[in-house]
All heavy atoms as TSV, in Angstrom:
chain	resi	resn	atom	element	x	y	z
A	1	MET	N	N	31.221	-58.460	14.694
A	1	MET	CA	C	30.986	-57.222	13.977
A	1	MET	C	C	29.471	-56.934	13.961
A	1	MET	O	O	28.679	-57.795	13.607
A	1	MET	CB	C	31.537	-57.338	12.560
A	1	MET	CG	C	31.343	-56.115	11.731
A	1	MET	SD	S	32.187	-56.363	10.173
A	1	MET	CE	C	32.177	-54.739	9.570
A	2	ASN	N	N	29.108	-55.728	14.322
A	2	ASN	CA	C	27.704	-55.334	14.361
A	2	ASN	C	C	27.277	-54.857	12.966
A	2	ASN	O	O	27.894	-53.972	12.384
A	2	ASN	CB	C	27.526	-54.222	15.389
A	2	ASN	CG	C	26.084	-54.007	15.740
A	2	ASN	OD1	O	25.213	-54.676	15.213
A	2	ASN	ND2	N	25.843	-53.083	16.648
A	3	VAL	N	N	26.204	-55.433	12.426
A	3	VAL	CA	C	25.788	-55.138	11.062
A	3	VAL	C	C	24.539	-54.249	11.035
A	3	VAL	O	O	23.811	-54.246	10.061
A	3	VAL	CB	C	25.529	-56.447	10.291
A	3	VAL	CG1	C	25.412	-56.200	8.804
A	3	VAL	CG2	C	26.629	-57.460	10.545
A	4	THR	N	N	24.296	-53.477	12.065
A	4	THR	CA	C	23.120	-52.607	12.073
A	4	THR	C	C	23.328	-51.444	11.112
A	4	THR	O	O	24.431	-50.904	11.002
A	4	THR	CB	C	22.848	-52.054	13.484
A	4	THR	OG1	O	23.991	-51.348	13.933
A	4	THR	CG2	C	22.499	-53.159	14.449
A	5	PRO	N	N	22.294	-51.069	10.382
A	5	PRO	CA	C	22.443	-49.967	9.430
A	5	PRO	C	C	22.667	-48.640	10.166
A	5	PRO	O	O	22.144	-48.416	11.250
A	5	PRO	CB	C	21.121	-49.953	8.670
A	5	PRO	CG	C	20.171	-50.689	9.525
A	5	PRO	CD	C	20.966	-51.630	10.377
A	6	LEU	N	N	23.446	-47.802	9.549
A	6	LEU	CA	C	23.716	-46.494	10.131
A	6	LEU	C	C	22.564	-45.547	9.816
A	6	LEU	O	O	22.024	-45.554	8.701
A	6	LEU	CB	C	25.022	-45.925	9.564
A	6	LEU	CG	C	26.276	-46.745	9.850
A	6	LEU	CD1	C	27.459	-46.133	9.123
A	6	LEU	CD2	C	26.537	-46.813	11.334
A	7	HIS	N	N	22.192	-44.743	10.762
A	7	HIS	CA	C	21.110	-43.784	10.557
A	7	HIS	C	C	21.692	-42.532	9.926
A	7	HIS	O	O	22.681	-41.989	10.396
A	7	HIS	CB	C	20.435	-43.455	11.896
A	7	HIS	CG	C	19.189	-42.663	11.721
A	7	HIS	ND1	N	19.176	-41.309	11.621
A	7	HIS	CD2	C	17.893	-43.057	11.607
A	7	HIS	CE1	C	17.935	-40.885	11.467
A	7	HIS	NE2	N	17.140	-41.924	11.452
A	8	LEU	N	N	21.114	-42.076	8.835
A	8	LEU	CA	C	21.659	-40.931	8.110
A	8	LEU	C	C	20.981	-39.628	8.498
A	8	LEU	O	O	21.223	-38.605	7.876
A	8	LEU	CB	C	21.516	-41.162	6.599
A	8	LEU	CG	C	22.251	-42.393	6.068
A	8	LEU	CD1	C	21.951	-42.574	4.595
A	8	LEU	CD2	C	23.729	-42.284	6.319
A	9	GLY	N	N	20.102	-39.645	9.463
A	9	GLY	CA	C	19.420	-38.425	9.873
A	9	GLY	C	C	18.055	-38.308	9.232
A	9	GLY	O	O	17.599	-39.157	8.470
A	10	SER	N	N	17.389	-37.207	9.555
A	10	SER	CA	C	16.042	-36.998	9.011
A	10	SER	C	C	16.123	-36.571	7.553
A	10	SER	O	O	17.142	-36.048	7.091
A	10	SER	CB	C	15.311	-35.936	9.824
A	10	SER	OG	O	16.010	-34.704	9.729
A	11	LEU	N	N	15.045	-36.814	6.848
A	11	LEU	CA	C	14.995	-36.466	5.433
A	11	LEU	C	C	14.776	-34.964	5.260
A	11	LEU	O	O	14.083	-34.325	6.048
A	11	LEU	CB	C	13.864	-37.213	4.738
A	11	LEU	CG	C	14.003	-38.724	4.623
A	11	LEU	CD1	C	12.736	-39.305	3.992
A	11	LEU	CD2	C	15.213	-39.100	3.814
A	12	HIS	N	N	15.332	-34.451	4.195
A	12	HIS	CA	C	15.105	-33.062	3.803
A	12	HIS	C	C	13.639	-32.952	3.362
A	12	HIS	O	O	13.065	-33.926	2.866
A	12	HIS	CB	C	16.052	-32.721	2.647
A	12	HIS	CG	C	16.085	-31.285	2.292
A	12	HIS	ND1	N	15.221	-30.727	1.391
A	12	HIS	CD2	C	16.881	-30.278	2.724
A	12	HIS	CE1	C	15.488	-29.442	1.281
A	12	HIS	NE2	N	16.496	-29.133	2.071
A	13	PRO	N	N	13.002	-31.780	3.529
A	13	PRO	CA	C	11.594	-31.652	3.118
A	13	PRO	C	C	11.331	-32.037	1.660
A	13	PRO	O	O	10.292	-32.624	1.341
A	13	PRO	CB	C	11.288	-30.186	3.364
A	13	PRO	CG	C	12.221	-29.784	4.454
A	13	PRO	CD	C	13.467	-30.587	4.222
A	14	ILE	N	N	12.261	-31.748	0.781
A	14	ILE	CA	C	12.078	-32.142	-0.626
A	14	ILE	C	C	12.131	-33.660	-0.756
A	14	ILE	O	O	11.353	-34.255	-1.512
A	14	ILE	CB	C	13.141	-31.469	-1.517
A	14	ILE	CG1	C	12.909	-29.964	-1.543
A	14	ILE	CG2	C	13.117	-32.043	-2.928
A	14	ILE	CD1	C	13.948	-29.179	-2.296
A	15	GLU	N	N	13.003	-34.290	-0.009
A	15	GLU	CA	C	13.079	-35.747	-0.033
A	15	GLU	C	C	11.808	-36.371	0.534
A	15	GLU	O	O	11.330	-37.393	0.015
A	15	GLU	CB	C	14.282	-36.230	0.780
A	15	GLU	CG	C	15.615	-35.862	0.170
A	15	GLU	CD	C	16.792	-36.191	1.061
A	15	GLU	OE1	O	16.642	-36.107	2.299
A	15	GLU	OE2	O	17.848	-36.525	0.507
A	16	GLN	N	N	11.235	-35.756	1.556
A	16	GLN	CA	C	9.972	-36.253	2.108
A	16	GLN	C	C	8.861	-36.143	1.072
A	16	GLN	O	O	8.062	-37.065	0.903
A	16	GLN	CB	C	9.600	-35.473	3.359
A	16	GLN	CG	C	10.451	-35.788	4.553
A	16	GLN	CD	C	10.081	-34.960	5.765
A	16	GLN	OE1	O	9.459	-33.911	5.653
A	16	GLN	NE2	N	10.470	-35.427	6.941
A	17	ALA	N	N	8.808	-35.009	0.370
A	17	ALA	CA	C	7.776	-34.816	-0.658
A	17	ALA	C	C	7.945	-35.829	-1.784
A	17	ALA	O	O	6.959	-36.407	-2.271
A	17	ALA	CB	C	7.828	-33.395	-1.193
A	18	LEU	N	N	9.174	-36.053	-2.205
A	18	LEU	CA	C	9.418	-37.034	-3.268
A	18	LEU	C	C	9.051	-38.447	-2.826
A	18	LEU	O	O	8.488	-39.224	-3.599
A	18	LEU	CB	C	10.888	-36.987	-3.703
A	18	LEU	CG	C	11.297	-35.790	-4.539
A	18	LEU	CD1	C	12.808	-35.794	-4.770
A	18	LEU	CD2	C	10.567	-35.776	-5.861
A	19	THR	N	N	9.345	-38.772	-1.579
A	19	THR	CA	C	8.997	-40.092	-1.059
A	19	THR	C	C	7.485	-40.284	-1.046
A	19	THR	O	O	6.977	-41.339	-1.462
A	19	THR	CB	C	9.567	-40.271	0.357
A	19	THR	OG1	O	10.975	-40.103	0.304
A	19	THR	CG2	C	9.235	-41.632	0.909
A	20	LEU	N	N	6.768	-39.279	-0.591
A	20	LEU	CA	C	5.299	-39.368	-0.583
A	20	LEU	C	C	4.747	-39.448	-1.998
A	20	LEU	O	O	3.801	-40.204	-2.266
A	20	LEU	CB	C	4.701	-38.174	0.159
A	20	LEU	CG	C	4.892	-38.185	1.671
A	20	LEU	CD1	C	4.392	-36.873	2.277
A	20	LEU	CD2	C	4.189	-39.368	2.289
A	21	ALA	N	N	5.322	-38.665	-2.918
A	21	ALA	CA	C	4.854	-38.698	-4.312
A	21	ALA	C	C	5.086	-40.070	-4.930
A	21	ALA	O	O	4.224	-40.593	-5.649
A	21	ALA	CB	C	5.553	-37.610	-5.127
A	22	LEU	N	N	6.243	-40.659	-4.659
A	22	LEU	CA	C	6.529	-41.985	-5.205
A	22	LEU	C	C	5.673	-43.065	-4.551
A	22	LEU	O	O	5.308	-44.054	-5.190
A	22	LEU	CB	C	8.007	-42.329	-5.026
A	22	LEU	CG	C	8.967	-41.601	-5.959
A	22	LEU	CD1	C	10.404	-41.885	-5.555
A	22	LEU	CD2	C	8.732	-42.006	-7.393
A	23	ALA	N	N	5.337	-42.882	-3.286
A	23	ALA	CA	C	4.556	-43.894	-2.571
A	23	ALA	C	C	3.080	-43.844	-2.944
A	23	ALA	O	O	2.438	-44.883	-3.127
A	23	ALA	CB	C	4.726	-43.705	-1.068
A	24	PHE	N	N	2.519	-42.633	-3.029
A	24	PHE	CA	C	1.076	-42.508	-3.229
A	24	PHE	C	C	0.677	-41.986	-4.605
A	24	PHE	O	O	-0.484	-42.076	-4.985
A	24	PHE	CB	C	0.481	-41.588	-2.144
A	24	PHE	CG	C	0.663	-42.137	-0.766
A	24	PHE	CD1	C	1.558	-41.564	0.122
A	24	PHE	CD2	C	-0.054	-43.240	-0.356
A	24	PHE	CE1	C	1.737	-42.074	1.398
A	24	PHE	CE2	C	0.107	-43.763	0.921
A	24	PHE	CZ	C	1.012	-43.181	1.790
A	25	GLY	N	N	1.612	-41.447	-5.345
A	25	GLY	CA	C	1.321	-40.885	-6.666
A	25	GLY	C	C	0.655	-41.852	-7.621
A	25	GLY	O	O	-0.356	-41.520	-8.250
A	26	PRO	N	N	1.173	-43.069	-7.770
A	26	PRO	CA	C	0.541	-44.013	-8.690
A	26	PRO	C	C	-0.921	-44.321	-8.339
A	26	PRO	O	O	-1.755	-44.480	-9.230
A	26	PRO	CB	C	1.407	-45.270	-8.573
A	26	PRO	CG	C	2.735	-44.756	-8.149
A	26	PRO	CD	C	2.445	-43.588	-7.251
A	27	PHE	N	N	-1.228	-44.367	-7.048
A	27	PHE	CA	C	-2.611	-44.636	-6.640
A	27	PHE	C	C	-3.520	-43.456	-6.952
A	27	PHE	O	O	-4.674	-43.636	-7.338
A	27	PHE	CB	C	-2.669	-44.985	-5.150
A	27	PHE	CG	C	-1.927	-46.239	-4.822
A	27	PHE	CD1	C	-0.705	-46.178	-4.170
A	27	PHE	CD2	C	-2.428	-47.481	-5.176
A	27	PHE	CE1	C	-0.004	-47.333	-3.874
A	27	PHE	CE2	C	-1.740	-48.643	-4.877
A	27	PHE	CZ	C	-0.519	-48.569	-4.228
A	28	VAL	N	N	-2.999	-42.250	-6.802
A	28	VAL	CA	C	-3.770	-41.053	-7.139
A	28	VAL	C	C	-4.045	-41.023	-8.641
A	28	VAL	O	O	-5.172	-40.774	-9.075
A	28	VAL	CB	C	-3.030	-39.779	-6.680
A	28	VAL	CG1	C	-3.714	-38.521	-7.192
A	28	VAL	CG2	C	-2.913	-39.741	-5.163
A	29	VAL	N	N	-3.013	-41.301	-9.438
A	29	VAL	CA	C	-3.186	-41.321	-10.896
A	29	VAL	C	C	-4.173	-42.405	-11.293
A	29	VAL	O	O	-5.044	-42.184	-12.149
A	29	VAL	CB	C	-1.827	-41.519	-11.598
A	29	VAL	CG1	C	-1.999	-41.758	-13.082
A	29	VAL	CG2	C	-0.927	-40.312	-11.350
A	30	LEU	N	N	-4.084	-43.571	-10.691
A	30	LEU	CA	C	-5.021	-44.655	-10.994
A	30	LEU	C	C	-6.450	-44.250	-10.660
A	30	LEU	O	O	-7.378	-44.518	-11.431
A	30	LEU	CB	C	-4.630	-45.916	-10.224
A	30	LEU	CG	C	-5.555	-47.111	-10.390
A	30	LEU	CD1	C	-5.564	-47.589	-11.836
A	30	LEU	CD2	C	-5.134	-48.229	-9.452
A	31	GLY	N	N	-6.639	-43.609	-9.514
A	31	GLY	CA	C	-7.979	-43.153	-9.145
A	31	GLY	C	C	-8.535	-42.155	-10.144
A	31	GLY	O	O	-9.716	-42.223	-10.504
A	32	ILE	N	N	-7.699	-41.239	-10.615
A	32	ILE	CA	C	-8.146	-40.253	-11.607
A	32	ILE	C	C	-8.520	-40.942	-12.914
A	32	ILE	O	O	-9.552	-40.633	-13.516
A	32	ILE	CB	C	-7.056	-39.189	-11.825
A	32	ILE	CG1	C	-6.896	-38.341	-10.568
A	32	ILE	CG2	C	-7.365	-38.315	-13.034
A	32	ILE	CD1	C	-5.695	-37.432	-10.580
A	33	VAL	N	N	-7.703	-41.898	-13.338
A	33	VAL	CA	C	-7.996	-42.625	-14.581
A	33	VAL	C	C	-9.303	-43.387	-14.461
A	33	VAL	O	O	-10.130	-43.383	-15.390
A	33	VAL	CB	C	-6.827	-43.575	-14.939
A	33	VAL	CG1	C	-7.207	-44.538	-16.043
A	33	VAL	CG2	C	-5.594	-42.778	-15.326
A	34	VAL	N	N	-9.539	-44.032	-13.329
A	34	VAL	CA	C	-10.782	-44.792	-13.131
A	34	VAL	C	C	-11.986	-43.848	-13.182
A	34	VAL	O	O	-13.000	-44.156	-13.818
A	34	VAL	CB	C	-10.726	-45.576	-11.807
A	34	VAL	CG1	C	-12.091	-46.110	-11.429
A	34	VAL	CG2	C	-9.719	-46.697	-11.909
A	35	LEU	N	N	-11.888	-42.697	-12.519
A	35	LEU	CA	C	-13.000	-41.743	-12.537
A	35	LEU	C	C	-13.293	-41.228	-13.938
A	35	LEU	O	O	-14.459	-41.134	-14.347
A	35	LEU	CB	C	-12.693	-40.567	-11.604
A	35	LEU	CG	C	-12.766	-40.868	-10.111
A	35	LEU	CD1	C	-12.318	-39.655	-9.309
A	35	LEU	CD2	C	-14.162	-41.272	-9.718
A	36	VAL	N	N	-12.250	-40.906	-14.696
A	36	VAL	CA	C	-12.444	-40.402	-16.058
A	36	VAL	C	C	-13.080	-41.467	-16.940
A	36	VAL	O	O	-14.012	-41.192	-17.698
A	36	VAL	CB	C	-11.097	-39.915	-16.644
A	36	VAL	CG1	C	-11.204	-39.645	-18.137
A	36	VAL	CG2	C	-10.627	-38.667	-15.913
A	37	ARG	N	N	-12.583	-42.699	-16.850
A	37	ARG	CA	C	-13.149	-43.776	-17.672
A	37	ARG	C	C	-14.606	-44.069	-17.287
A	37	ARG	O	O	-15.424	-44.343	-18.156
A	37	ARG	CB	C	-12.311	-45.056	-17.527
A	37	ARG	CG	C	-10.990	-44.996	-18.237
A	37	ARG	CD	C	-11.138	-44.794	-19.723
A	37	ARG	NE	N	-11.926	-45.870	-20.287
A	37	ARG	CZ	C	-12.589	-45.803	-21.441
A	37	ARG	NH1	N	-12.547	-44.704	-22.158
A	37	ARG	NH2	N	-13.284	-46.818	-21.877
A	38	ARG	N	N	-14.936	-44.014	-16.005
A	38	ARG	CA	C	-16.332	-44.239	-15.592
A	38	ARG	C	C	-17.239	-43.175	-16.188
A	38	ARG	O	O	-18.339	-43.474	-16.656
A	38	ARG	CB	C	-16.458	-44.235	-14.078
A	38	ARG	CG	C	-16.026	-45.514	-13.430
A	38	ARG	CD	C	-16.331	-45.483	-11.956
A	38	ARG	NE	N	-15.865	-46.706	-11.302
A	38	ARG	CZ	C	-15.890	-46.889	-10.007
A	38	ARG	NH1	N	-16.352	-45.951	-9.208
A	38	ARG	NH2	N	-15.453	-48.010	-9.486
A	39	ARG	N	N	-16.776	-41.923	-16.147
A	39	ARG	CA	C	-17.584	-40.845	-16.735
A	39	ARG	C	C	-17.771	-41.063	-18.232
A	39	ARG	O	O	-18.857	-40.857	-18.758
A	39	ARG	CB	C	-16.936	-39.491	-16.484
A	39	ARG	CG	C	-17.078	-39.008	-15.085
A	39	ARG	CD	C	-16.516	-37.628	-14.940
A	39	ARG	NE	N	-16.653	-37.139	-13.575
A	39	ARG	CZ	C	-16.233	-35.973	-13.168
A	39	ARG	NH1	N	-15.634	-35.155	-14.002
A	39	ARG	NH2	N	-16.400	-35.599	-11.917
A	40	GLN	N	N	-16.702	-41.477	-18.917
A	40	GLN	CA	C	-16.817	-41.729	-20.357
A	40	GLN	C	C	-17.769	-42.883	-20.636
A	40	GLN	O	O	-18.595	-42.814	-21.553
A	40	GLN	CB	C	-15.439	-42.026	-20.953
A	40	GLN	CG	C	-14.531	-40.828	-21.016
A	40	GLN	CD	C	-13.130	-41.174	-21.482
A	40	GLN	OE1	O	-12.768	-42.355	-21.568
A	40	GLN	NE2	N	-12.343	-40.162	-21.765
A	41	ASP	N	N	-17.659	-43.944	-19.853
A	41	ASP	CA	C	-18.545	-45.092	-20.044
A	41	ASP	C	C	-20.002	-44.730	-19.773
A	41	ASP	O	O	-20.901	-45.151	-20.503
A	41	ASP	CB	C	-18.118	-46.255	-19.145
A	41	ASP	CG	C	-16.806	-46.883	-19.592
A	41	ASP	OD1	O	-16.391	-46.644	-20.738
A	41	ASP	OD2	O	-16.201	-47.610	-18.767
A	42	LEU	N	N	-20.240	-43.939	-18.723
A	42	LEU	CA	C	-21.609	-43.522	-18.427
A	42	LEU	C	C	-22.159	-42.613	-19.522
A	42	LEU	O	O	-23.337	-42.714	-19.876
A	42	LEU	CB	C	-21.671	-42.815	-17.072
A	42	LEU	CG	C	-21.523	-43.720	-15.854
A	42	LEU	CD1	C	-21.449	-42.882	-14.583
A	42	LEU	CD2	C	-22.669	-44.700	-15.777
A	43	ALA	N	N	-21.319	-41.751	-20.076
A	43	ALA	CA	C	-21.762	-40.874	-21.161
A	43	ALA	C	C	-22.108	-41.695	-22.404
A	43	ALA	O	O	-23.126	-41.437	-23.066
A	43	ALA	CB	C	-20.684	-39.847	-21.482
A	44	GLU	N	N	-21.292	-42.696	-22.722
A	44	GLU	CA	C	-21.581	-43.562	-23.865
A	44	GLU	C	C	-22.872	-44.339	-23.642
A	44	GLU	O	O	-23.693	-44.477	-24.552
A	44	GLU	CB	C	-20.426	-44.526	-24.105
A	44	GLU	CG	C	-19.185	-43.881	-24.662
A	44	GLU	CD	C	-18.036	-44.863	-24.799
A	44	GLU	OE1	O	-18.258	-46.082	-24.593
A	44	GLU	OE2	O	-16.920	-44.421	-25.101
A	45	GLU	N	N	-23.056	-44.839	-22.455
A	45	GLU	CA	C	-24.274	-45.591	-22.141
A	45	GLU	C	C	-25.497	-44.686	-22.250
A	45	GLU	O	O	-26.537	-45.086	-22.772
A	45	GLU	CB	C	-24.168	-46.183	-20.743
A	45	GLU	CG	C	-25.324	-47.063	-20.362
A	45	GLU	CD	C	-25.138	-47.668	-18.982
A	45	GLU	OE1	O	-24.008	-48.080	-18.664
A	45	GLU	OE2	O	-26.133	-47.718	-18.241
A	46	HIS	N	N	-25.368	-43.470	-21.763
A	46	HIS	CA	C	-26.466	-42.509	-21.837
A	46	HIS	C	C	-26.805	-42.187	-23.292
A	46	HIS	O	O	-27.983	-42.105	-23.657
A	46	HIS	CB	C	-26.101	-41.231	-21.080
A	46	HIS	CG	C	-27.189	-40.209	-21.062
A	46	HIS	ND1	N	-28.366	-40.398	-20.372
A	46	HIS	CD2	C	-27.279	-38.994	-21.659
A	46	HIS	CE1	C	-29.141	-39.345	-20.547
A	46	HIS	NE2	N	-28.492	-38.478	-21.321
A	47	GLU	N	N	-25.779	-42.046	-24.130
A	47	GLU	CA	C	-26.018	-41.774	-25.552
A	47	GLU	C	C	-26.722	-42.952	-26.219
A	47	GLU	O	O	-27.603	-42.763	-27.059
A	47	GLU	CB	C	-24.692	-41.491	-26.258
A	47	GLU	CG	C	-24.089	-40.152	-25.926
A	47	GLU	CD	C	-22.735	-39.947	-26.585
A	47	GLU	OE1	O	-22.317	-40.819	-27.378
A	47	GLU	OE2	O	-22.100	-38.926	-26.287
A	48	GLN	N	N	-26.345	-44.171	-25.850
A	48	GLN	CA	C	-26.978	-45.348	-26.432
A	48	GLN	C	C	-28.448	-45.428	-26.019
A	48	GLN	O	O	-29.319	-45.741	-26.833
A	48	GLN	CB	C	-26.253	-46.619	-26.004
A	48	GLN	CG	C	-24.910	-46.801	-26.650
A	48	GLN	CD	C	-24.189	-48.037	-26.139
A	48	GLN	OE1	O	-24.642	-48.697	-25.205
A	48	GLN	NE2	N	-23.047	-48.338	-26.742
A	49	VAL	N	N	-28.739	-45.123	-24.762
A	49	VAL	CA	C	-30.118	-45.162	-24.283
A	49	VAL	C	C	-30.938	-44.089	-24.992
A	49	VAL	O	O	-32.070	-44.338	-25.412
A	49	VAL	CB	C	-30.159	-44.980	-22.743
A	49	VAL	CG1	C	-31.569	-44.740	-22.263
A	49	VAL	CG2	C	-29.553	-46.195	-22.061
A	50	GLU	N	N	-30.386	-42.898	-25.136
A	50	GLU	CA	C	-31.098	-41.818	-25.825
A	50	GLU	C	C	-31.307	-42.165	-27.294
A	50	GLU	O	O	-32.342	-41.848	-27.870
A	50	GLU	CB	C	-30.321	-40.505	-25.692
A	50	GLU	CG	C	-30.334	-39.929	-24.281
A	50	GLU	CD	C	-31.720	-39.570	-23.819
A	50	GLU	OE1	O	-32.530	-39.037	-24.617
A	50	GLU	OE2	O	-32.034	-39.839	-22.644
A	51	GLY	N	N	-30.337	-42.817	-27.903
A	51	GLY	CA	C	-30.483	-43.224	-29.306
A	51	GLY	C	C	-31.554	-44.268	-29.492
A	51	GLY	O	O	-32.284	-44.261	-30.485
A	52	GLN	N	N	-31.722	-45.158	-28.536
A	52	GLN	CA	C	-32.751	-46.193	-28.630
A	52	GLN	C	C	-34.133	-45.585	-28.392
A	52	GLN	O	O	-35.121	-46.042	-28.950
A	52	GLN	CB	C	-32.472	-47.301	-27.615
A	52	GLN	CG	C	-31.292	-48.145	-27.975
A	52	GLN	CD	C	-30.985	-49.184	-26.918
A	52	GLN	OE1	O	-31.615	-49.217	-25.861
A	52	GLN	NE2	N	-29.979	-50.014	-27.179
A	53	ARG	N	N	-34.231	-44.554	-27.573
A	53	ARG	CA	C	-35.515	-43.923	-27.299
A	53	ARG	C	C	-36.028	-43.142	-28.506
A	53	ARG	O	O	-37.224	-43.025	-28.708
A	53	ARG	CB	C	-35.409	-42.968	-26.111
A	53	ARG	CG	C	-35.285	-43.659	-24.788
A	53	ARG	CD	C	-35.262	-42.666	-23.670
A	53	ARG	NE	N	-35.057	-43.349	-22.388
A	53	ARG	CZ	C	-34.892	-42.729	-21.253
A	53	ARG	NH1	N	-34.882	-41.415	-21.198
A	53	ARG	NH2	N	-34.711	-43.416	-20.145
A	54	GLU	N	N	-35.113	-42.624	-29.319
A	54	GLU	CA	C	-35.521	-41.832	-30.484
A	54	GLU	C	C	-36.114	-42.704	-31.575
A	54	GLU	O	O	-36.856	-42.239	-32.405
A	54	GLU	CB	C	-34.324	-41.059	-31.029
A	54	GLU	CG	C	-33.866	-39.938	-30.112
A	54	GLU	CD	C	-32.627	-39.226	-30.632
A	54	GLU	OE1	O	-32.131	-39.604	-31.711
A	54	GLU	OE2	O	-32.167	-38.302	-29.973
A	55	ARG	N	N	-35.794	-43.975	-31.599
A	55	ARG	CA	C	-36.272	-44.867	-32.659
A	55	ARG	C	C	-37.700	-45.186	-32.500
A	55	ARG	O	O	-38.564	-45.219	-31.978
A	55	ARG	CB	C	-35.470	-46.153	-32.683
A	55	ARG	CG	C	-34.059	-45.922	-33.122
A	55	ARG	CD	C	-33.324	-47.238	-33.157
A	55	ARG	NE	N	-31.939	-46.972	-33.483
A	55	ARG	CZ	C	-31.046	-47.899	-33.596
A	55	ARG	NH1	N	-31.358	-49.168	-33.443
A	55	ARG	NH2	N	-29.812	-47.615	-33.889
């Protein structure tokens, strides 16, 4: 008995979009979160430096 998987044909365009979103979406979200947190950290650091200069 041959156990090769049956090919179901090409994916529908919506299925292709969902596959790409599931494959790369988490990495895109992670990149956005990292960028936002870096900006927040740099802003906090800048405020601390400015606060020390005023003293």
